[in-house]
All heavy atoms as an XYZ file, in Angstrom:
912
protein
N      68.232    -49.264    -28.827
C      66.918    -49.011    -28.297
C      66.943    -49.308    -26.802
O      67.537    -50.270    -26.348
C      65.909    -49.921    -29.033
C      64.561    -49.946    -28.411
S      63.309    -50.844    -29.360
C      63.972    -52.484    -29.383
N      66.247    -48.476    -26.032
C      66.139    -48.645    -24.579
C      64.810    -49.311    -24.235
O      63.740    -48.826    -24.602
C      66.179    -47.275    -23.913
C      67.417    -46.973    -23.156
C      67.351    -45.570    -22.617
C      67.557    -45.576    -21.136
N      67.734    -44.220    -20.611
N      64.900    -50.439    -23.501
C      63.711    -51.217    -23.151
C      63.629    -51.365    -21.636
O      64.609    -51.743    -21.003
C      63.758    -52.619    -23.798
C      62.488    -53.400    -23.495
C      63.999    -52.529    -25.305
N      62.462    -51.078    -21.082
C      62.198    -51.341    -19.677
C      61.350    -52.599    -19.618
O      60.242    -52.639    -20.170
C      61.452    -50.163    -19.037
C      60.977    -50.357    -17.591
C      62.149    -50.655    -16.658
C      60.208    -49.126    -17.114
N      61.869    -53.655    -18.993
C      61.169    -54.937    -18.883
C      60.687    -55.117    -17.446
O      61.498    -55.087    -16.515
C      62.093    -56.109    -19.273
C      61.404    -57.441    -19.028
C      62.532    -55.985    -20.725
N      59.393    -55.324    -17.279
C      58.794    -55.553    -15.970
C      58.194    -56.955    -15.955
O      57.168    -57.204    -16.575
C      57.714    -54.511    -15.693
C      58.185    -53.067    -15.834
C      57.025    -52.116    -15.683
C      59.268    -52.783    -14.827
N      58.896    -57.840    -15.297
C      58.503    -59.254    -15.241
C      58.814    -59.783    -13.855
O      59.942    -59.678    -13.390
C      59.261    -60.046    -16.307
C      59.156    -61.542    -16.213
C      57.735    -62.065    -16.327
O      57.091    -61.833    -17.366
O      57.270    -62.705    -15.361
N      57.816    -60.349    -13.176
C      58.008    -60.819    -11.813
C      58.816    -62.109    -11.721
O      59.482    -62.342    -10.717
C      56.654    -61.000    -11.115
O      55.883    -61.952    -11.811
N      58.776    -62.916    -12.758
C      59.504    -64.178    -12.750
C      60.977    -63.940    -13.091
O      61.302    -63.489    -14.192
C      58.874    -65.146    -13.744
C      59.517    -66.500    -13.740
O      60.651    -66.620    -14.277
O      58.902    -67.451    -13.220
N      61.862    -64.230    -12.142
C      63.290    -63.950    -12.305
C      63.872    -64.641    -13.543
O      64.653    -64.054    -14.283
C      64.061    -64.392    -11.067
C      65.561    -64.174    -11.198
C      66.322    -64.685    -10.021
N      66.019    -63.861     -8.866
C      66.289    -64.193     -7.622
N      66.849    -65.335     -7.346
N      66.002    -63.386     -6.628
N      63.506    -65.888    -13.773
C      64.038    -66.632    -14.923
C      63.595    -66.022    -16.242
O      64.406    -65.843    -17.150
C      63.593    -68.098    -14.863
O      64.103    -68.724    -13.725
N      62.328    -65.679    -16.336
C      61.838    -65.049    -17.575
C      62.473    -63.680    -17.779
O      62.817    -63.304    -18.898
C      60.316    -64.919    -17.548
C      59.534    -66.188    -17.806
C      58.046    -65.944    -17.649
C      59.836    -66.740    -19.195
N      62.622    -62.933    -16.684
C      63.269    -61.622    -16.772
C      64.662    -61.757    -17.344
O      65.081    -61.000    -18.230
C      63.293    -60.976    -15.380
C      63.460    -59.503    -15.378
C      63.192    -58.852    -14.024
N      63.910    -59.446    -12.916
C      63.341    -60.082    -11.898
N      62.021    -60.234    -11.844
N      64.065    -60.575    -10.907
N      65.407    -62.759    -16.897
C      66.773    -63.003    -17.396
C      66.756    -63.403    -18.879
O      67.605    -62.967    -19.655
C      67.455    -64.074    -16.557
N      65.780    -64.222    -19.250
C      65.675    -64.642    -20.655
C      65.365    -63.433    -21.537
O      66.004    -63.229    -22.576
C      64.594    -65.736    -20.834
C      64.277    -65.967    -22.304
C      65.038    -67.030    -20.179
N      64.380    -62.621    -21.143
C      64.035    -61.444    -21.938
C      65.221    -60.496    -22.052
O      65.496    -59.970    -23.131
C      62.838    -60.703    -21.316
C      61.568    -61.484    -21.212
C      60.589    -61.115    -20.313
C      61.323    -62.617    -21.998
C      59.399    -61.819    -20.200
C      60.143    -63.331    -21.887
C      59.172    -62.923    -20.985
O      58.009    -63.609    -20.864
N      65.917    -60.291    -20.951
C      67.101    -59.422    -20.957
C      68.129    -59.959    -21.938
O      68.678    -59.220    -22.766
C      67.680    -59.342    -19.542
C      68.809    -58.353    -19.420
O      69.754    -58.391    -20.233
O      68.774    -57.543    -18.488
N      68.411    -61.250    -21.881
C      69.400    -61.872    -22.765
C      68.994    -61.753    -24.236
O      69.814    -61.398    -25.089
C      69.579    -63.338    -22.376
O      70.460    -63.978    -23.261
N      67.747    -62.053    -24.538
C      67.269    -61.986    -25.922
C      67.413    -60.573    -26.494
O      67.873    -60.383    -27.631
C      65.803    -62.412    -26.003
C      65.488    -63.876    -25.782
C      63.986    -64.073    -25.601
C      66.002    -64.714    -26.949
N      67.022    -59.590    -25.717
C      67.066    -58.207    -26.201
C      68.487    -57.677    -26.263
O      68.843    -56.941    -27.196
C      66.184    -57.323    -25.313
C      64.684    -57.642    -25.408
C      63.913    -56.913    -24.306
C      64.144    -57.307    -26.775
N      69.311    -58.038    -25.287
C      70.702    -57.594    -25.283
C      71.455    -58.163    -26.487
O      72.253    -57.464    -27.116
C      71.389    -58.000    -23.962
O      70.671    -57.395    -22.873
C      72.835    -57.537    -23.919
N      71.176    -59.411    -26.818
C      71.819    -60.035    -27.986
C      71.453    -59.314    -29.273
O      72.211    -59.358    -30.244
C      71.428    -61.514    -28.081
C      72.141    -62.375    -27.077
C      71.726    -63.830    -27.204
C      72.385    -64.662    -26.115
N      71.936    -66.043    -26.126
N      70.300    -58.660    -29.291
C      69.891    -57.891    -30.475
C      70.419    -56.462    -30.427
O      70.100    -55.627    -31.274
C      68.374    -57.869    -30.570
C      67.750    -59.192    -30.956
C      67.987    -59.577    -32.406
N      67.213    -58.808    -33.334
C      66.153    -59.241    -33.983
N      65.727    -60.473    -33.800
N      65.513    -58.455    -34.821
N      71.217    -56.153    -29.396
C      71.841    -54.840    -29.316
C      71.050    -53.800    -28.549
O      71.378    -52.617    -28.585
N      70.015    -54.215    -27.854
C      69.176    -53.265    -27.118
C      69.677    -53.103    -25.687
O      70.225    -54.028    -25.095
C      67.723    -53.732    -27.115
C      67.181    -53.968    -28.485
N      67.227    -53.023    -29.486
C      66.592    -55.066    -29.032
C      66.685    -53.517    -30.586
N      66.292    -54.753    -30.337
N      69.463    -51.929    -25.141
C      69.786    -51.640    -23.744
C      68.558    -51.974    -22.908
O      67.459    -51.510    -23.205
C      70.140    -50.159    -23.610
O      70.260    -49.795    -22.275
N      68.755    -52.789    -21.863
C      67.620    -53.280    -21.083
C      67.752    -52.873    -19.619
O      68.800    -53.046    -19.007
C      67.522    -54.821    -21.175
C      66.380    -55.335    -20.315
C      67.359    -55.270    -22.619
N      66.660    -52.315    -19.092
C      66.492    -52.124    -17.649
C      65.420    -53.117    -17.267
O      64.370    -53.158    -17.915
C      65.999    -50.712    -17.333
C      66.992    -49.614    -17.577
C      66.334    -48.286    -17.288
O      65.764    -47.676    -18.183
N      66.402    -47.839    -16.038
N      65.650    -53.915    -16.249
C      64.672    -54.930    -15.871
C      64.290    -54.790    -14.416
O      65.134    -54.479    -13.571
C      65.232    -56.324    -16.135
N      63.025    -55.017    -14.135
C      62.526    -54.968    -12.774
C      61.499    -56.037    -12.535
O      60.890    -56.553    -13.470
N      61.310    -56.366    -11.259
C      60.383    -57.423    -10.892
C      58.962    -56.916    -10.671
O      58.020    -57.685    -10.684
C      60.876    -58.135     -9.632
N      58.821    -55.634    -10.459
C      57.526    -55.118    -10.047
C      57.166    -53.847    -10.799
O      57.981    -52.928    -10.901
C      57.565    -54.835     -8.543
O      56.494    -54.039     -8.157
N      55.951    -53.801    -11.279
C      55.470    -52.576    -11.914
C      55.413    -51.444    -10.917
O      55.643    -50.285    -11.249
C      54.101    -52.816    -12.533
N      55.137    -51.785     -9.674
C      55.054    -50.762     -8.628
C      56.401    -50.065     -8.443
O      56.470    -48.848     -8.298
C      54.591    -51.381     -7.313
C      53.268    -52.093     -7.462
O      52.443    -51.715     -8.293
N      53.062    -53.133     -6.688
N      57.493    -50.823     -8.442
C      58.828    -50.250     -8.288
C      59.282    -49.527     -9.552
O      60.141    -48.650     -9.495
C      59.823    -51.343     -7.926
N      58.726    -49.864    -10.691
C      59.183    -49.301    -11.959
C      58.779    -47.857    -12.164
O      59.330    -47.186    -13.021
C      58.640    -50.142    -13.116
N      57.845    -47.384    -11.382
C      57.435    -45.986    -11.515
C      58.649    -45.072    -11.374
O      58.769    -44.073    -12.070
C      56.342    -45.640    -10.480
C      56.029    -44.157    -10.468
C      55.094    -46.454    -10.772
N      59.596    -45.457    -10.519
C      60.803    -44.657    -10.331
C      61.751    -44.742    -11.523
O      62.645    -43.917    -11.655
C      61.561    -45.127     -9.080
C      60.739    -44.916     -7.812
O      59.895    -43.995     -7.807
O      60.932    -45.688     -6.861
N      61.581    -45.739    -12.381
C      62.458    -45.920    -13.527
C      61.895    -45.292    -14.801
O      62.507    -45.397    -15.850
C      62.706    -47.408    -13.782
C      63.429    -48.099    -12.651
C      63.646    -49.564    -12.956
O      63.986    -49.947    -14.065
N      63.455    -50.396    -11.956
N      60.738    -44.666    -14.717
C      60.148    -44.066    -15.898
C      61.055    -42.975    -16.430
O      61.488    -42.094    -15.711
C      58.771    -43.490    -15.586
C      57.671    -44.517    -15.361
C      56.366    -43.821    -14.988
C      57.483    -45.385    -16.578
N      61.342    -43.071    -17.692
C      62.291    -42.183    -18.338
C      61.773    -41.924    -19.745
O      61.498    -42.869    -20.477
C      63.644    -42.902    -18.360
C      64.732    -42.171    -19.102
O      64.462    -41.142    -19.763
O      65.879    -42.624    -19.051
N      61.632    -40.671    -20.147
C      61.113    -40.385    -21.491
C      62.026    -40.911    -22.608
O      61.599    -40.997    -23.751
C      60.999    -38.868    -21.537
C      61.730    -38.357    -20.365
C      61.870    -39.457    -19.374
N      63.262    -41.281    -22.283
C      64.160    -41.829    -23.294
C      63.941    -43.320    -23.527
O      64.548    -43.905    -24.428
C      65.623    -41.594    -22.903
C      65.983    -40.123    -22.960
O      65.362    -39.386    -23.756
O      66.863    -39.702    -22.206
N      63.095    -43.949    -22.723
C      62.784    -45.363    -22.933
C      61.963    -45.479    -24.200
O      61.009    -44.739    -24.415
C      62.019    -45.944    -21.719
C      62.973    -46.027    -20.523
C      61.433    -47.313    -22.037
C      62.320    -46.439    -19.235
N      62.349    -46.420    -25.062
C      61.662    -46.597    -26.338
C      60.431    -47.483    -26.222
O      59.488    -47.336    -26.991
C      62.622    -47.184    -27.363
C      63.732    -46.212    -27.695
O      63.417    -45.146    -28.257
O      64.892    -46.498    -27.376
N      60.453    -48.413    -25.280
C      59.311    -49.312    -25.116
C      59.352    -49.920    -23.706
O      60.424    -50.162    -23.169
C      59.279    -50.414    -26.199
C      60.476    -51.305    -26.117
C      57.997    -51.222    -26.175
N      58.166    -50.122    -23.143
C      58.031    -50.799    -21.851
C      57.386    -52.161    -22.116
O      56.356    -52.242    -22.788
C      57.144    -50.007    -20.869
C      56.900    -50.803    -19.596
C      57.771    -48.661    -20.538
N      58.008    -53.203    -21.596
C      57.444    -54.549    -21.651
C      56.922    -54.850    -20.266
O      57.674    -54.751    -19.293
C      58.516    -55.593    -22.048
C      57.933    -57.000    -22.018
C      59.111    -55.262    -23.418
N      55.644    -55.198    -20.171
C      55.063    -55.435    -18.857
C      54.260    -56.729    -18.830
O      53.445    -56.978    -19.704
C      54.191    -54.243    -18.406
C      53.641    -54.478    -16.997
C      53.111    -53.927    -19.400
C      53.033    -53.270    -16.355
N      54.558    -57.539    -17.819
C      53.775    -58.729    -17.532
C      52.530    -58.226    -16.821
O      52.561    -57.907    -15.644
C      54.573    -59.695    -16.661
C      53.806    -60.944    -16.310
O      52.708    -61.153    -16.871
O      54.288    -61.708    -15.472
N      51.445    -58.126    -17.540
C      50.267    -57.425    -17.070
C      49.527    -58.138    -15.949
O      48.898    -57.505    -15.119
C      49.316    -57.200    -18.246
C      48.457    -55.981    -18.112
C      49.011    -54.727    -18.117
C      47.097    -56.098    -17.989
C      48.236    -53.587    -17.991
C      46.302    -54.976    -17.876
C      46.867    -53.722    -17.881
N      49.571    -59.426    -15.941
C      48.792    -60.194    -14.955
C      49.664    -60.834    -13.896
O      49.357    -61.897    -13.382
C      47.963    -61.259    -15.676
S      46.715    -60.538    -16.739
N      50.743    -60.218    -13.579
C      51.641    -60.748    -12.552
C      50.981    -60.646    -11.186
O      50.389    -59.617    -10.859
C      52.945    -59.950    -12.554
O      53.711    -60.277    -11.431
N      51.117    -61.688    -10.372
C      50.511    -61.622     -9.038
C      51.209    -60.650     -8.086
O      50.625    -60.233     -7.101
C      50.641    -63.063     -8.519
C      51.751    -63.652     -9.294
C      51.753    -62.960    -10.637
N      52.457    -60.263     -8.414
C      53.204    -59.384     -7.508
C      53.288    -57.943     -7.965
O      53.976    -57.143     -7.363
C      54.609    -59.937     -7.310
C      54.607    -61.243     -6.557
C      55.981    -61.647     -6.163
N      56.880    -61.675     -7.314
C      58.082    -62.207     -7.297
N      58.532    -62.760     -6.199
N      58.825    -62.203     -8.358
N      52.637    -57.604     -9.037
C      52.658    -56.210     -9.466
C      51.299    -55.834    -10.039
O      50.491    -56.691    -10.369
C      53.772    -55.978    -10.494
O      53.518    -56.701    -11.670
N      51.078    -54.570    -10.168
C      49.793    -54.094    -10.629
C      49.951    -53.474    -12.018
O      50.203    -52.279    -12.144
C      49.244    -53.086     -9.624
C      47.809    -52.742     -9.921
O      47.379    -52.767    -11.061
N      47.074    -52.407     -8.884
N      49.823    -54.306    -13.037
C      49.981    -53.846    -14.417
C      49.021    -52.740    -14.805
O      49.443    -51.717    -15.355
N      47.723    -52.883    -14.512
C      46.797    -51.807    -14.885
C      47.126    -50.484    -14.188
O      47.041    -49.424    -14.808
C      45.437    -52.354    -14.414
C      45.602    -53.836    -14.454
C      47.033    -54.076    -14.055
N      47.533    -50.542    -12.927
C      47.882    -49.319    -12.200
C      49.137    -48.676    -12.806
O      49.205    -47.463    -12.977
C      48.106    -49.644    -10.735
C      48.318    -48.423     -9.870
C      48.435    -48.807     -8.405
O      47.437    -49.296     -7.844
O      49.536    -48.615     -7.848
N      50.141    -49.497    -13.135
C      51.349    -48.972    -13.758
C      51.026    -48.318    -15.094
O      51.495    -47.221    -15.384
C      52.394    -50.071    -13.961
C      53.572    -49.588    -14.758
C      54.581    -48.864    -14.142
C      53.647    -49.803    -16.114
C      55.660    -48.381    -14.872
C      54.724    -49.326    -16.853
C      55.730    -48.616    -16.238
N      50.215    -48.981    -15.904
C      49.866    -48.438    -17.217
C      49.128    -47.113    -17.079
O      49.420    -46.167    -17.819
C      49.026    -49.463    -17.986
C      48.781    -49.149    -19.454
C      50.093    -49.018    -20.218
C      47.925    -50.232    -20.078
N      48.231    -47.018    -16.117
C      47.522    -45.755    -15.884
C      48.505    -44.659    -15.458
O      48.414    -43.526    -15.922
C      46.446    -45.951    -14.811
N      49.469    -45.012    -14.600
C      50.486    -44.040    -14.181
C      51.372    -43.603    -15.329
O      51.737    -42.430    -15.446
N      51.710    -44.544    -16.195
C      52.530    -44.235    -17.368
C      51.801    -43.246    -18.266
O      52.376    -42.246    -18.709
C      52.855    -45.520    -18.142
C      53.662    -45.362    -19.419
C      55.103    -44.980    -19.103
C      53.627    -46.657    -20.223
N      50.536    -43.494    -18.513
C      49.756    -42.622    -19.397
C      49.456    -41.263    -18.749
O      49.228    -40.285    -19.461
C      48.455    -43.314    -19.803
C      48.677    -44.592    -20.590
C      49.487    -44.365    -21.843
N      49.825    -45.632    -22.494
C      51.018    -45.918    -22.959
N      52.005    -45.055    -22.878
N      51.254    -47.081    -23.527
N      49.491    -41.194    -17.432
C      49.260    -39.926    -16.729
C      50.517    -39.071    -16.640
O      50.446    -37.870    -16.369
C      48.720    -40.191    -15.330
N      51.672    -39.666    -16.882
C      52.959    -38.975    -16.805
C      53.201    -38.248    -18.127
O      53.412    -38.876    -19.155
C      54.062    -39.994    -16.525
C      55.429    -39.370    -16.387
O      55.768    -38.405    -17.047
N      56.230    -39.946    -15.509
N      53.164    -36.923    -18.104
C      53.273    -36.138    -19.336
C      54.532    -36.456    -20.135
O      54.506    -36.477    -21.366
C      53.213    -34.645    -19.005
N      55.636    -36.716    -19.454
C      56.903    -36.977    -20.145
C      56.938    -38.360    -20.778
O      57.708    -38.580    -21.710
C      58.069    -36.830    -19.176
N      56.133    -39.289    -20.284
C      56.213    -40.682    -20.734
C      54.922    -41.223    -21.330
O      54.883    -42.386    -21.726
C      56.627    -41.583    -19.566
S      58.194    -41.167    -18.838
N      53.901    -40.420    -21.423
C      52.586    -40.952    -21.812
C      52.560    -41.584    -23.204
O      51.718    -42.421    -23.480
C      51.514    -39.898    -21.678
C      51.495    -38.827    -22.740
C      50.285    -37.919    -22.607
N      50.004    -37.663    -21.223
C      49.784    -36.466    -20.712
N      49.786    -35.409    -21.490
N      49.574    -36.303    -19.431
N      53.471    -41.194    -24.068
C      53.474    -41.753    -25.420
C      54.440    -42.920    -25.604
O      54.597    -43.417    -26.720
C      53.784    -40.658    -26.443
C      52.666    -39.633    -26.498
O      51.488    -40.030    -26.380
O      52.955    -38.435    -26.656
N      55.081    -43.347    -24.529
C      55.982    -44.501    -24.619
C      55.128    -45.739    -24.918
O      54.192    -46.037    -24.185
C      56.774    -44.701    -23.310
C      57.576    -45.989    -23.360
C      57.694    -43.516    -23.054
N      55.432    -46.444    -25.993
C      54.644    -47.632    -26.325
C      54.927    -48.766    -25.344
O      55.982    -48.824    -24.722
C      55.100    -47.997    -27.732
C      56.429    -47.364    -27.899
C      56.469    -46.174    -26.992
N      53.959    -49.662    -25.237
C      54.096    -50.799    -24.344
C      53.831    -52.093    -25.087
O      53.016    -52.139    -26.018
C      53.103    -50.709    -23.158
O      51.792    -50.549    -23.660
C      53.441    -49.567    -22.245
N      54.536    -53.117    -24.649
C      54.241    -54.482    -25.066
C      53.675    -55.148    -23.825
O      54.366    -55.282    -22.808
C      55.490    -55.213    -25.550
C      55.287    -56.715    -25.797
C      54.240    -56.970    -26.872
C      56.612    -57.370    -26.169
N      52.419    -55.517    -23.879
C      51.737    -56.111    -22.745
C      51.726    -57.622    -22.915
O      51.170    -58.137    -23.882
C      50.310    -55.557    -22.620
C      50.380    -54.045    -22.353
C      49.543    -56.283    -21.527
C      49.041    -53.349    -22.374
N      52.366    -58.299    -21.954
C      52.389    -59.752    -21.940
C      51.272    -60.207    -21.016
O      51.213    -59.796    -19.857
C      53.735    -60.262    -21.412
C      54.982    -59.698    -22.084
C      56.218    -60.252    -21.400
C      54.985    -60.012    -23.567
N      50.390    -61.048    -21.504
C      49.248    -61.458    -20.697
C      48.662    -62.761    -21.210
O      48.987    -63.206    -22.306
C      48.172    -60.348    -20.683
O      47.151    -60.694    -19.785
C      47.597    -60.108    -22.048
N      47.814    -63.342    -20.399
C      47.086    -64.513    -20.858
C      45.887    -64.045    -21.687
O      45.635    -62.843    -21.824
C      46.645    -65.389    -19.685
C      45.743    -64.657    -18.708
O      45.102    -63.663    -19.091
O      45.681    -65.075    -17.545
N      45.173    -64.957    -22.250
C      44.060    -64.611    -23.138
C      42.994    -63.763    -22.456
O      42.489    -62.814    -23.031
C      43.432    -65.885    -23.702
C      42.511    -65.640    -24.878
C      43.197    -65.041    -26.099
O      44.375    -65.354    -26.348
O      42.560    -64.256    -26.807
N      42.651    -64.064    -21.212
C      41.634    -63.291    -20.517
C      42.103    -61.872    -20.236
O      41.359    -60.916    -20.406
C      41.239    -63.977    -19.213
C      40.516    -65.308    -19.366
C      40.299    -65.941    -17.999
C      39.194    -65.118    -20.089
N      43.349    -61.715    -19.809
C      43.890    -60.394    -19.551
C      43.984    -59.563    -20.817
O      43.755    -58.357    -20.810
N      44.292    -60.221    -21.915
C      44.411    -59.558    -23.205
C      43.135    -58.825    -23.558
O      43.138    -57.702    -24.018
C      44.744    -60.615    -24.261
C      44.778    -60.122    -25.674
C      45.937    -59.570    -26.199
C      43.656    -60.207    -26.493
C      45.976    -59.137    -27.509
C      43.694    -59.770    -27.793
C      44.856    -59.235    -28.302
O      44.887    -58.792    -29.585
N      42.027    -59.461    -23.309
C      40.729    -58.867    -23.655
C      40.356    -57.708    -22.735
O      39.526    -56.882    -23.078
C      39.650    -59.930    -23.607
C      39.861    -61.000    -24.640
C      38.938    -62.155    -24.417
N      39.435    -63.317    -25.116
C      38.709    -64.063    -25.918
N      37.463    -63.787    -26.091
N      39.247    -65.085    -26.522
N      40.962    -57.650    -21.562
C      40.599    -56.632    -20.569
C      41.401    -55.347    -20.709
O      41.058    -54.339    -20.115
C      40.788    -57.196    -19.165
N      42.473    -55.361    -21.482
C      43.366    -54.210    -21.574
C      42.849    -53.215    -22.612
O      42.587    -53.567    -23.748
C      44.799    -54.648    -21.957
C      45.687    -53.442    -22.153
C      45.358    -55.580    -20.908
N      42.734    -51.978    -22.185
C      42.341    -50.895    -23.087
C      43.426    -49.828    -23.039
O      43.581    -49.149    -22.039
C      40.998    -50.285    -22.660
C      39.821    -51.229    -22.801
C      39.476    -51.533    -24.244
O      39.701    -50.653    -25.115
O      38.992    -52.639    -24.505
N      44.204    -49.718    -24.090
C      45.249    -48.690    -24.109
C      45.425    -48.105    -25.505
O      46.430    -47.502    -25.809
C      46.577    -49.261    -23.586
C      47.606    -48.168    -23.336
O      47.225    -47.086    -22.836
O      48.785    -48.380    -23.654
N      44.487    -48.310    -26.363
C      44.549    -47.711    -27.676
C      45.724    -48.203    -28.498
O      46.206    -49.312    -28.334
N      46.197    -47.350    -29.379
C      47.234    -47.719    -30.330
C      48.632    -47.730    -29.725
O      49.581    -48.123    -30.390
C      47.205    -46.756    -31.517
N      48.785    -47.321    -28.470
C      50.112    -47.258    -27.880
C      50.596    -48.595    -27.355
O      51.726    -48.700    -26.885
C      50.141    -46.224    -26.763
C      49.929    -44.818    -27.292
C      49.793    -43.864    -26.157
N      48.505    -44.126    -25.526
C      47.898    -43.313    -24.692
N      48.474    -42.201    -24.356
N      46.730    -43.605    -24.165
N      49.750    -49.608    -27.410
C      50.134    -50.909    -26.864
C      49.988    -52.006    -27.886
O      49.096    -51.996    -28.731
C      49.255    -51.281    -25.662
O      49.522    -50.440    -24.585
N      50.906    -52.954    -27.778
C      50.820    -54.203    -28.519
C      50.649    -55.276    -27.466
O      51.260    -55.212    -26.398
C      52.097    -54.451    -29.345
C      52.191    -53.419    -30.476
C      52.126    -55.865    -29.907
C      53.440    -53.539    -31.308
N      49.806    -56.256    -27.749
C      49.565    -57.351    -26.814
C      50.194    -58.622    -27.348
O      50.142    -58.885    -28.537
C      48.063    -57.568    -26.629
C      47.349    -56.363    -26.146
N      46.873    -55.394    -26.998
C      47.048    -55.957    -24.900
C      46.302    -54.442    -26.298
N      46.398    -54.762    -25.017
N      50.766    -59.389    -26.448
C      51.335    -60.688    -26.800
C      50.813    -61.686    -25.771
O      51.128    -61.583    -24.587
C      52.862    -60.615    -26.787
C      53.607    -61.838    -27.293
C      53.220    -62.181    -28.727
C      55.115    -61.601    -27.205
N      49.970    -62.596    -26.220
C      49.354    -63.562    -25.327
C      50.312    -64.716    -25.037
O      50.991    -65.208    -25.927
C      48.060    -64.089    -25.927
N      50.356    -65.092    -23.764
C      51.181    -66.212    -23.330
C      50.431    -67.506    -23.622
O      49.209    -67.531    -23.524
C      51.462    -66.117    -21.833
C      52.321    -64.939    -21.462
C      52.460    -64.911    -19.950
C      53.340    -63.776    -19.501
N      53.469    -63.733    -18.051
N      51.114    -68.559    -23.920
C      52.564    -68.677    -24.154
C      52.917    -68.172    -25.561
O      52.070    -68.119    -26.440
C      52.816    -70.181    -24.032
C      51.537    -70.801    -24.488
C      50.446    -69.852    -24.035
N      54.171    -67.798    -25.759
C      54.632    -67.303    -27.056
C      56.046    -67.791    -27.306
O      56.767    -68.171    -26.382
C      54.568    -65.776    -27.140
C      55.213    -65.083    -25.970
C      56.588    -64.924    -25.910
C      54.445    -64.587    -24.929
C      57.182    -64.284    -24.837
C      55.029    -63.944    -23.851
C      56.396    -63.796    -23.792
N      56.451    -67.761    -28.563
C      57.826    -68.094    -28.941
C      58.710    -66.902    -28.634
O      58.308    -65.747    -28.809
C      57.906    -68.429    -30.427
C      57.103    -69.637    -30.910
C      57.154    -69.720    -32.427
C      57.632    -70.915    -30.274
N      59.926    -67.162    -28.196
C      60.847    -66.066    -27.878
C      61.118    -65.183    -29.072
O      61.270    -63.967    -28.949
C      62.154    -66.607    -27.292
C      61.989    -67.190    -25.905
C      62.698    -68.321    -25.529
C      61.141    -66.618    -24.973
C      62.555    -68.865    -24.255
C      60.985    -67.149    -23.699
C      61.700    -68.280    -23.352
O      61.550    -68.801    -22.096
N      61.180    -65.772    -30.275
C      61.391    -64.967    -31.479
C      60.262    -63.963    -31.663
O      60.474    -62.823    -32.066
C      61.521    -65.859    -32.726
C      62.746    -66.731    -32.715
C      62.570    -68.017    -31.895
O      61.424    -68.373    -31.521
O      63.591    -68.652    -31.600
N      59.056    -64.401    -31.368
C      57.900    -63.516    -31.489
C      57.975    -62.384    -30.456
O      57.583    -61.253    -30.728
C      56.605    -64.325    -31.311
C      55.363    -63.513    -31.414
C      55.152    -62.949    -32.821
N      53.991    -62.095    -32.820
C      54.030    -60.771    -33.025
N      55.164    -60.169    -33.307
N      52.937    -60.063    -32.990
N      58.498    -62.671    -29.284
C      58.674    -61.665    -28.242
C      59.578    -60.541    -28.744
O      59.235    -59.357    -28.652
C      59.257    -62.306    -26.975
C      59.764    -61.314    -25.973
C      58.905    -60.612    -25.157
C      61.129    -61.080    -25.853
C      59.381    -59.691    -24.231
C      61.616    -60.172    -24.933
C      60.739    -59.469    -24.132
N      60.732    -60.902    -29.276
C      61.684    -59.893    -29.759
C      61.064    -59.082    -30.897
O      61.177    -57.855    -30.936
C      63.012    -60.556    -30.200
C      63.939    -59.527    -30.831
C      63.686    -61.224    -29.003
N      60.384    -59.750    -31.814
C      59.709    -59.041    -32.913
C      58.685    -58.045    -32.388
O      58.587    -56.922    -32.883
C      59.007    -60.037    -33.832
C      59.943    -60.898    -34.640
C      59.204    -62.030    -35.359
O      57.961    -62.142    -35.230
O      59.889    -62.817    -36.040
N      57.918    -58.459    -31.376
C      56.881    -57.587    -30.820
C      57.484    -56.372    -30.119
O      56.961    -55.257    -30.233
C      55.988    -58.382    -29.867
N      58.580    -56.561    -29.394
C      59.262    -55.439    -28.740
C      59.714    -54.435    -29.799
O      59.484    -53.227    -29.681
C      60.455    -55.925    -27.901
C      61.313    -54.746    -27.440
C      59.992    -56.742    -26.711
N      60.337    -54.923    -30.846
C      60.862    -54.037    -31.894
C      59.730    -53.362    -32.657
O      59.833    -52.188    -33.025
C      61.797    -54.818    -32.802
C      63.070    -55.221    -32.065
C      63.993    -56.147    -32.839
O      63.560    -56.725    -33.869
O      65.155    -56.298    -32.396
N      58.636    -54.069    -32.872
C      57.483    -53.485    -33.544
C      56.860    -52.369    -32.697
O      56.524    -51.301    -33.210
C      56.442    -54.576    -33.824
C      55.173    -54.124    -34.537
C      55.503    -53.607    -35.938
C      54.192    -55.276    -34.617
N      56.743    -52.608    -31.408
C      56.194    -51.585    -30.510
C      57.066    -50.336    -30.535
O      56.558    -49.215    -30.645
C      56.072    -52.129    -29.091
N      58.365    -50.514    -30.432
C      59.289    -49.369    -30.440
C      59.249    -48.640    -31.785
O      59.312    -47.414    -31.823
C      60.701    -49.827    -30.113
N      59.149    -49.371    -32.855
C      59.090    -48.749    -34.187
C      57.877    -47.851    -34.322
O      57.938    -46.798    -34.952
C      59.083    -49.817    -35.275
N      56.795    -48.220    -33.676
C      55.583    -47.396    -33.710
C      55.816    -46.037    -33.090
O      55.276    -45.037    -33.550
N      56.642    -45.970    -32.088
C      56.938    -44.696    -31.439
C      57.718    -43.794    -32.395
O      57.519    -42.598    -32.429
C      57.740    -44.904    -30.168
C      58.106    -43.586    -29.520
C      58.798    -43.731    -28.213
N      58.810    -42.447    -27.552
C      59.355    -42.216    -26.399
N      59.921    -43.198    -25.743
N      59.338    -41.042    -25.849
N      58.604    -44.388    -33.155
C      59.468    -43.590    -34.013
C      58.821    -43.230    -35.353
O      59.383    -42.439    -36.096
C      60.789    -44.334    -34.236
C      61.542    -44.511    -32.957
N      62.112    -43.465    -32.288
C      61.775    -45.606    -32.204
C      62.694    -43.900    -31.178
N      62.489    -45.194    -31.105
N      57.657    -43.788    -35.641
C      57.004    -43.461    -36.906
C      55.819    -42.533    -36.713
O      55.257    -42.055    -37.681
C      56.524    -44.739    -37.627
O      55.595    -45.422    -36.772
C      57.679    -45.615    -38.003
N      55.425    -42.285    -35.476
C      54.268    -41.396    -35.231
C      54.671    -39.956    -35.249
O      55.722    -39.562    -34.985
C      53.619    -41.725    -33.881
C      52.936    -43.071    -33.933
O      52.596    -43.561    -35.007
N      52.724    -43.649    -32.768
């Protein structure tokens, strides 16, 4: 499975990459949702985005993803705090995971989001 991880915190980005790679997934990781627009690829199975990062614009990236005809159906795992969780509207294409969370739950959520793409 191909996963695009957008996380501004370098340490967390490395942890997410390691967790997913150990499960056999291919990971592209970036620090900024703004820079990730260039990495949008219809072959990506799921996008993981830190929605409330101070250095990137999660809502803007999500709107761009949904506006891109080739990628609009790519599911997302949105990582956010409780307040951000309530503010996100993306229908059935997104799964939300509120921080803090267990790493095992993170991997499960990524795989669940990707599975939704393959069953629709």
